[in-house]
N, C-alpha and C positions, 0 to 999 in steps of 0.2 A: 504494500500500500504506500502510495506517495505521501511524503510528509507535508502537512499543511503549513503554509507560511502566513504569518499575520499580514494583513493589509492595513497600512496606516493611512489615515486621512488627516493631514496636517494643515492648519490655518495659522498663518503667522504674519507679523508686521516686519517690513524691511525698512532700512534707514538710508540706503545709498542709491535708491532709484531702481526701477524694475529692470531696465536694460543691463545695468551693471550686475545686479543679482543673477539674472538669467545667464549671462556670460560665464560667471564664476561657477554657478550651479551646473550648467551643461558641461563645462570643461572638467568637472570632477566626477562625472557620471561613470567613466571607466574605472576610476579608483574605487568608488563606492561599490561597483559591481565586482571587481576582481578581488579587492581586499576584504570586503564584508559580505558579498552576496546580496547586496541591496539593489533592487531594480526599480527605477522610476517608471511609473505608468502614465503619469500626467503631472504637469506643472503649469501654472498660469496665475493670473491675477483677477481680482474682481473687476468687472467692467467699469464700475464707477469709482474704484479706488485701487490704482496700480501699486500702492504700497501695502496692500493686503494680498498675500499670496496663498495659494492652495497647492498642495503636493499630495499625490497619491502614490504610494510605493509599497512593494513587497519587501519584507525583511525576514531573514531566517528565524529571528527571535527578537524579543524586546530587549534582551541583553545586548544583542548585536547593534541595534540602533542606538542604544545608550552608549556603548563603547565608541561608535563612530562619532557621536556628538561630543563626547569627552576628548577623544584623541584628536579630532579635527576642529576643535573649538576656534582656533585661529582662522581657519579657512572659512568657517561659517561667519565669523565676525568680519572678515575681509569682504565677503559677499554682501554684507549689510544686514545680516540676520540680527534680529533683536532677541537676545537671550533671556530677557526678563519673563518670568512665568505668566504674567498677566497679558503679555503680547502674543502668546502662542496657545493653541489648542491642539491636542492630539487625540484622535479617536481610533481605537483598535477594532478592526472589523474582520470578519471571516474572509477567506479567499474564494 
């Protein structure tokens, strides 16, 4: 039986503009996939608020996504991600 991977739906605020965030996020896709097994299914922003982004991704486990966020905190900050808890929401869904 194939192992189920959690699907994360993330809503966050960015601070350096969508185009900048998108460039850094997309450039790190291969690293997220090869190093952690994290696969992005969708990324975009709200139509009326380009500083509110939404990301849908598969992760092998919640521990894996936490490890990525801790290990790559500098990259996330470079992209303009806002690390404050009130700026981000993460929902764990089935695959």
